[in-house]
C-alpha positions in Angstrom: 4.1 -101.6 -13.2 4.3 -104.7 -11.1 2.1 -106.6 -13.6 4.7 -106.1 -16.3 7.8 -106.7 -14.3 6.5 -110.0 -12.8 4.5 -111.2 -15.8 1.0 -111.0 -14.4 -1.4 -111.1 -17.3 -4.7 -111.5 -15.5 -6.3 -109.3 -12.9 -9.7 -108.9 -11.3 -11.3 -107.2 -8.3 -12.8 -109.0 -5.4 -14.9 -107.1 -2.8 -15.3 -108.9 0.5 -18.4 -107.6 2.3 -21.8 -109.0 3.2 -23.4 -106.9 0.6 -21.0 -107.7 -2.3 -19.7 -111.2 -1.9 -22.2 -114.1 -2.6 -22.3 -116.7 0.2 -20.2 -114.3 2.3 -20.0 -116.3 5.5 -19.1 -119.6 3.9 -16.4 -117.9 1.7 -14.9 -116.3 4.8 -14.8 -119.7 6.5 -13.0 -121.1 3.4 -10.6 -118.1 3.3 -9.7 -118.7 7.0 -9.0 -122.4 6.6 -5.2 -122.9 6.5 -4.1 -123.7 3.0 -1.5 -123.4 0.2 -1.8 -122.6 -3.5 0.0 -124.0 -6.5 0.8 -120.4 -7.6 1.8 -117.1 -6.0 -1.1 -115.3 -4.3 -0.9 -111.6 -5.1 -3.3 -109.1 -3.5 -3.2 -105.3 -3.9 -5.7 -103.7 -1.4 -7.7 -101.0 -3.0 -10.1 -100.2 -0.2 -10.7 -101.4 3.4 -8.5 -103.7 5.3 -8.0 -107.3 6.5 -5.4 -109.8 7.7 -3.3 -112.5 6.1 -1.8 -115.0 8.5 1.3 -116.9 7.5 3.4 -119.5 9.2 7.0 -118.8 10.3 9.8 -121.4 10.1 8.8 -122.7 13.6 5.2 -123.1 12.4 3.9 -120.1 14.4 1.3 -117.7 13.0 2.4 -114.2 11.9 -0.5 -111.8 11.4 0.0 -109.2 8.6 -2.5 -106.3 8.6 -3.2 -104.9 5.1 -4.9 -101.6 4.4 -5.6 -99.6 1.2 -2.4 -99.3 -0.8 -0.7 -102.4 0.5 0.5 -105.2 -1.7 1.3 -108.8 -0.6 2.9 -111.6 -2.6 2.6 -115.0 -0.9 4.9 -117.5 -2.5 3.6 -120.8 -3.9 3.3 -123.4 -1.2 3.3 -121.2 1.9 0.6 -122.0 4.5 -1.7 -119.1 5.0 -5.2 -117.9 5.6 -7.2 -114.6 5.3 -9.7 -113.0 7.6 -11.5 -109.7 7.8 -11.1 -107.1 10.5 -13.9 -105.4 12.4 -14.8 -103.2 9.5 -15.8 -106.3 7.4 -14.8 -104.7 4.1 -11.9 -105.4 1.8 -11.6 -104.7 -1.9 -8.5 -106.1 -3.5 -7.0 -106.6 -7.0 -6.0 -110.2 -7.6 -3.1 -110.8 -10.0 -2.2 -114.0 -11.8 0.1 -115.4 -14.4 -1.9 -117.3 -17.0 -5.3 -118.7 -16.2 -6.2 -118.1 -12.5 -6.5 -121.2 -10.3 -8.8 -120.6 -7.3 -8.4 -124.0 -5.6 -7.0 -123.9 -2.1 -5.1 -127.0 -1.0 -5.9 -127.4 2.7 -3.4 -128.4 5.3 -2.0 -131.0 5.6 -0.3 -130.6 2.2 3.3 -131.3 3.0 3.7 -133.8 0.3 2.2 -131.5 -2.4 4.7 -130.4 -5.0 4.1 -126.7 -4.3 4.8 -127.2 -0.6 8.0 -129.1 -1.4 9.1 -126.4 -3.8 8.5 -123.8 -1.1 10.5 -125.7 1.5 13.4 -126.3 -1.0 13.4 -122.6 -1.9 13.4 -121.2 1.6 15.1 -123.9 3.7 18.6 -122.7 2.8 17.7 -119.2 3.9 16.5 -120.4 7.3 19.7 -122.5 7.8 21.8 -119.5 6.9 19.9 -117.3 9.4 20.4 -120.0 12.1 24.1 -120.2 11.4 24.4 -116.4 11.6 22.6 -116.3 14.9 24.9 -119.0 16.3 28.0 -117.1 15.2 26.6 -113.9 16.8 25.9 -115.8 20.1 29.5 -117.2 20.1 31.0 -113.7 19.5 28.9 -112.2 22.2 30.0 -114.9 24.6 33.7 -114.3 23.7 33.3 -110.5 24.3 31.5 -111.0 27.6 34.4 -113.2 28.8 36.9 -110.5 27.8 38.3 -112.3 24.8 39.3 -110.2 21.9 39.4 -111.4 18.3 
C-alpha cells in the first residue's frame, strides 16, 4: 500500500548477518559512518532488529530501535547511521523511487544540495517549535506570578 501511495517502484530485500551479507564487517562499518543520501531512505523490517541513529535539531543523536513490522522513512539530507543490536540479524525491505542510488555522502556534507533541501524543509518547523516553547514559558511565568490573561 505504501509503495503505491508514495510512488516507490523499486524494492529489494537486504539481510544483514555474518552468514548472508558479503563483506559483513566492512559493510557494518560503512553503515555506521554518519552520512546523508540524495533520496529518502525507506526500510521496512521483516525479521530481526537494529538501530537507526538520527541527529536532532541540536545535533544530538537520537537512537531508534526497529523490530519486525516497523517502517522508517528518513528524509533526503538527514544525517544518520545504522547499526545492529546484539542479535546481529536484520532483514529489511528497501524501497526506492526510480533507480536506487546506494551512495552514502559522508559527513561533513552541509553544502550538499540534499542537506540544504533538508534544512530548508525542516528549519521553519524548528523555529515554530521554539516560538511555541517561548510562549508557553511566558504564560507559565505569568500564571506563577498570579497574573491572569
